[in-house]
C-alpha positions in Angstrom: 124.3 114.8 57.7 124.2 117.5 60.5 121.1 117.9 61.6 119.9 121.5 62.5 118.2 122.3 65.1 114.6 122.3 64.8 114.9 118.8 63.2 116.9 117.4 66.0 113.6 118.5 68.3 111.3 117.7 66.4 113.3 113.3 66.5 113.6 113.8 70.7 110.0 114.7 71.1 108.7 110.8 71.4 111.5 110.4 73.4 110.7 113.6 76.3 107.3 111.6 75.8 107.8 108.5 76.5 109.5 109.4 79.9 106.9 111.5 80.9 104.0 109.2 80.2 106.2 107.0 82.7 106.7 109.1 84.8 102.8 109.6 85.2 102.0 107.6 87.7 97.6 105.5 87.9 95.1 107.7 89.2 93.7 107.0 91.6 89.7 106.0 91.7 88.8 107.1 94.7 90.7 110.7 94.7 88.1 113.2 95.5 85.0 111.1 96.8 83.5 110.3 100.4 82.4 106.7 101.1 78.4 108.1 102.7 75.8 105.8 104.6 72.1 107.1 104.3 68.3 106.6 103.4 67.3 107.1 99.5 63.6 108.4 98.7 62.2 108.6 95.5 61.0 112.3 95.0 59.7 113.9 91.7 61.4 112.3 89.2 64.8 111.5 91.6 66.6 109.3 93.4 67.3 111.5 96.3 70.4 110.7 98.8 69.5 111.5 102.8 73.3 111.1 104.8 72.7 109.8 107.8 71.9 112.4 110.9 70.9 115.1 108.6 68.4 116.7 106.4 70.4 117.3 103.1 68.9 116.0 100.1 71.0 115.1 96.5 70.0 113.5 93.8 71.5 110.5 92.4 73.0 110.8 89.4 75.0 107.0 88.8 78.4 108.8 87.6 79.7 105.3 87.2 77.8 101.9 85.7 76.6 101.1 89.8 72.5 101.1 88.8 71.9 102.0 91.7 68.7 103.4 90.2 68.0 100.5 88.9 68.6 98.1 92.2 66.5 100.9 93.5 63.9 100.8 91.7 64.0 96.4 92.0 64.3 96.1 95.3 61.6 99.2 97.1 58.0 97.3 97.2 56.3 101.0 95.5 57.7 104.7 94.7 56.9 106.0 98.3 59.7 102.9 100.2 62.6 104.6 101.8 65.9 102.2 101.1 69.3 102.4 103.9 72.5 102.4 100.9 76.1 102.6 101.5 78.1 104.3 98.5 81.4 106.6 97.3 80.5 109.3 95.2 81.4 113.0 95.0 78.6 115.4 96.2 78.3 119.0 93.9 77.0 122.1 95.4 74.9 122.9 92.3 71.3 123.2 93.9 68.3 121.9 92.3 64.7 121.6 93.1 64.0 120.0 95.9 67.2 119.3 96.5 70.8 120.4 98.3 72.8 119.5 95.2 73.6 116.5 93.7 75.9 113.3 95.1 77.5 111.1 92.2 77.7 107.5 92.7 80.3 105.9 91.7 80.3 102.6 93.9 77.8 101.5 96.2 78.8 98.7 99.1 75.2 98.4 99.9 71.7 97.8 99.8 68.7 97.9 101.9 65.0 98.3 103.2 64.9 100.2 105.3 64.4 97.7 108.2 67.6 97.9 108.1 69.6 100.4 110.5 71.9 100.3 109.4 72.7 104.0 110.1 72.7 103.0 113.8 75.4 100.5 113.0 78.0 101.2 116.2 80.9 99.1 115.0 80.5 99.9 111.3 83.4 102.1 112.0 85.6 99.7 113.6 84.2 96.7 111.0 87.1 96.1 108.2 84.8 93.3 106.9 81.8 91.7 107.8 80.7 88.4 106.2 77.2 86.5 106.1 74.3 84.3 104.2 71.6 81.6 105.3 70.2 77.3 104.8 72.1 77.6 108.0 72.2 81.0 109.1 76.1 82.4 109.7 77.8 85.7 110.2 81.7 87.2 109.8 82.2 90.2 111.1 86.4 91.1 111.5 88.4 93.9 112.8 92.2 94.6 113.5 91.4 92.5 116.1 90.6 89.6 114.8 86.6 87.7 113.2 84.2 86.6 114.7 82.3 83.2 113.8 78.5 83.8 114.6 76.1 80.5 114.1 73.0 79.4 114.5 73.0 77.6 117.9 76.2 78.2 118.6 78.1 80.9 120.5 80.6 83.4 119.2 83.4 82.3 118.0 86.5 84.5 117.6 89.4 83.9 116.0 93.2 85.5 114.6 93.1 85.6 110.8 95.9 86.3 107.7 94.6 88.2 105.2 95.5 87.0 101.6 95.4 89.6 98.2 94.0 87.9 95.6 94.2 88.3 91.6 90.9 90.4 91.2 90.6 92.2 93.8 89.4 89.1 96.0 90.4 88.6 99.4 90.7 86.0 101.4 90.5 85.9 105.8 92.2 82.0 107.0 92.2 81.2 110.6 93.3 77.4 112.5 92.8 78.6 116.0 91.4 76.6 118.9 91.6 73.2 116.3 89.4 74.9 113.7 90.4 75.3 109.6 87.8 78.4 109.5 88.6 80.1 105.4 86.5 82.6 104.4 86.8 83.9 100.5 85.6 87.3 99.1 84.8 88.2 95.3 83.7 91.8 93.6 80.4 90.5 92.6 77.1 91.8 92.8 75.2 89.8 95.7 71.9 89.3 96.7 71.0 88.5 99.4 68.2 84.9 99.5 66.4 86.2 102.2 65.6 90.4 102.0 66.9 91.0 98.8 69.7 93.1 100.3 72.7 94.1 97.8 76.1 93.6 99.3 79.2 94.8 97.0 81.2 91.4 97.6 80.4 87.4 96.8 81.3 85.3 99.6 82.5 81.3 100.0 82.5 80.3 104.3 84.4 76.9 104.5 84.6 75.3 108.0 84.2 71.7 109.5 84.0 70.4 105.2 81.7 71.9 104.5 81.4 75.9 102.0 78.7 78.0 102.7 77.5 80.4 100.1 77.3 84.6 101.2 77.5 88.1 100.6 79.6 90.0 102.2 80.8 94.1 102.3 83.8 96.2 103.9 83.3 97.6 107.0 84.0 101.5 107.1 87.9 100.8 108.4 88.6 99.5 105.1 88.6 102.4 102.6 88.5 101.4 100.0 
């Protein structure tokens, strides 16, 4: 039996389609987005975002179900409060009344009260990760040069570390320098600071001196995720 050209083309179409699917590359979810820090405020029935050191204001649109609108309403004591926000988003230049455009938020890293001076943090761009917790208070700042552990009543402890990616998008930082074993584990999970109510996008666990301390964390400006 001979196949006519039209029948032969029909038979090969699924093969061509399969090859095309294999050739397609995964779409980068961060494509076209930028990480931004700024001030959130409510006006005219909208949540507005003003980037740090700018006068422009953008209407916030929760484009990826981050929960930023609900989180902001919960954290603000009243409608006149201003908050600090750290987000990944796309800017749209289409102006609407009372704004300079729209901000399509795709990821929420941090949300804090206005007392938090996030716009004035000189170390943000150098940080890969920052984590901290309470009872007792502890804080870790990690960068390409190492990490520094701060604990209440103790001197800062600088440490080299090894970084390991974990299944599910988690991360671990570990160090055995200076006679101590320090392990920091972070996982992508909404985390609320019990002392301030601030929102972070990572849950943290610090293991040191045989103790396990809980806290929250966020990626710094040196980690483009």
